[in-house]
C-alpha positions, 0 to 999 in steps of 0.5 A: 500540826501537833502531836499528842501522845497516849501512853499505856504504861506497864512496868518491867523494872522489877522483871527486868531485875530479877535473874529469870531470863524467861520473864525478861523475854517475856516482857520484851515481847508483851512490849512490843505486841502492845506498843501499837497501842502504847504509842497510839498518837493524836495529830492536831491539824489547824486552818492553813494546815493539809489534813491529808499530810497528817493523815500519810504521817500516822499509822494504825490506831492514830486519830486525827483531829481537825479544827474548825476552817476551810479546807479545799482537800480530798482525803484518802485513808487507807488505813486501818483503826483509824479515827478522823474527827472534826472538833467543833468550837463556838459552833464554828465546824471543820469544813471540807469543800470541793469548791465544785472542783474536787471529785471526792471529800473523803475516801476510807478503804481500811477497816475499823474507820470512824469519821464524825464532825465534818461539814463536807460540801461542793464536791463533784462525785461523793462526800464520804466513801468507804470501799469494801471496808468493815466496822465502819463509822460515820457520824455527826456529819454535814453533807451537802452538795456532793455530786452523786452521793452523799454518804457511800459506803459500798461492799463493807461489813457492819455499817453505821451512818447515824446522827447526819443530815445530807442534802443537795445530792443528785443521787441518794443522800445515803446510798448503802451499796451492796453491804452487810449489817449495817445501821441508818439511824437518827439522820435528817435527808432531805432536797436530794433524788433519793433521801436513802437507798439501800441496794442489793444489800442484806440486814439493814435498819433503817430507823428514827430519821427525818426524810423529806423533800426529795423526789423518794424518800426511802428505797431498797432496790436489787439491781441485776449485774451487780457482784451481790444479787439480793436485797434482804432483810431489811427493816424500815423503822420509826421514820418520819417520811414527808413530803417526798415530791422532789423534782427529780433532778438526776442525770437524764439517762441515769437509772435513778432519773427513772425514779417518779417523784412523790413516793415515801418508801419504795421497794423494787425486788426487795425480799423480807423488808419489815415496814414498821411504825413509821409517820408517812404523810403527803407523798404525792404517788405512793406512801408505800410502792412495792414492785419488781424490777420493771419498777423503774424504766431501764431497770430490767437486765437479764441477771439469772441470779437475780430474782426479780419479784418482791417476796415475803415483805410486810407492811405492819402498823404505820401512820398515813396521812394524805398520801396521793393527793397532788398539789400544784408544784407536784404536778409540775414536778411529775410533768417534768419525770414524764417528758424526762422520760419521754424524751430519754427513749425509755418507756413509762413504767408499768402501773399495777393493772398492767398498763402505763402508769400515764401522764396523772396516776392516781395516787394511793397509800400503798401502790404494788406491781409485779408477782411477788409471793408471800406480801402481807398488811396488817390493816388493809382495810385502813389504807387507800391502796391498788394492785394489792389483791394477792396480799394476805394479812400480817400477824401481829407478831409480826413486830421487829421491836425485838430487833435492837441492831443489826450490827454483828461480831467485829470480826465479820469487818475485819477483812475486806469483802471478797479480797479472793482477787484483786481486780475483783475487790477494788471492782466490788468496793470502787467500781461496782456502785456506777457501773453494770453488766448491761445496765446503766446506773450512773455511768456506761455498761460494762459490755460498753467499755469492753466494745470500746476497749478490746483488750487495751488495759492501758486505755482504761487505766489512763481514762480511769487515771485521768478521766473527762467528759466524753458524753452527753447525758453522763456526769464526768467520771471521777479521777481513781488515780488515788488507788494506784497503778496496781489496784487499776491494772487489776480491775481494768484486767478484771472489767475487760475480762468479764464474760455476760453469760446473763451477767453472771460474770460480775461475780458471785 
């Protein structure tokens, strides 16, 4: 490892030689106030050295530069104003490889974190995850075969995901979970169950992405039983969304195992989602699907704070080509989906006309269901559609072209989300991506955890620190030991003492 210091020089010699004590004291105070910038450091890491040791040795405002090579590490960055930057040399990238044994590639929990220029692959849980942190930039990453999620910011404010490639993910290649003020732009996502998922998040711009060969391309879901209660103000614009007909290979019983293959864009219980300027082609079930939270099997759970219907959504000018048409491979993917749903014991989703979707439903450019209000299509006669009889006609002035970004004031991202109490904060930032109160998403519902452990806080902490696979149909939980005993104990107490009350206990 080698250090490079960045110095910001200023002279105090003139003041020191003056006899004015106030000026001298001011100079000393100014020196210490600026010291974090004056002595910010850059530490270089080369193949064979430890990236985590470099991270641990640095402080706020510092940078780690990682040179090409293969690094079999899990990286935890619990520092603010920190940069983790790969260095690409002659086309060779630094590679983080979990070799199918490590759970997570990178977890960041400090505000103002930037990560760039890494190839991250072969982890069991997540590629890059941020937890309750704001002012986050994740860019120029290749994320491949990293388990549940590829790029996964959760409970953050002011998040940018740009210029990345993600593939081979068993849930969502890019997953925006319970975040505010997000830009997801110019990414390529393919070969996953879901390409880009927006879940219980607000103020999100999804623009300029290439999304193909997933089971579903881009989805915006409002799920019950989570700390944040809605999807609202989402723009899905100028994306190329095609051939999202991949076989759904999610873990059986997980919520996303109920996502039908063949969806270009899906909106479930989302409000104020605007879909504009996209090219949507050859998605075999629906170019765009909009519905309530009956859209997926087992996605409905009592939560009085989640309004279950899609409202005020707008389908503006888009290009639709050959949606709703199935090739032989698409038929195989659909049959695989139906068989898995039947054997899981879940009902087949309802169709727009109130009956069952059936084994071979017809496909359309736009498929709508549920009892939403004030939804509209700008040119209903130009598309094939079903279930849109209650939709109005959008106005030409409804365009989103004046909105360039959703990123807000940096001050909003400085503090961790919902930090009123430690257990609640850790649950929202870490646990809620896999656990809701009564609904199985990835892991078991909280109610089942409460029934198993009663008031045994130590039992929860022990299992979270050293988990093992105990149930068929569930993935093995990744170890949360890195959180430390204080946070684990706080979140275990929080989980075991949550009240159901129609899922209100999960947090407002």
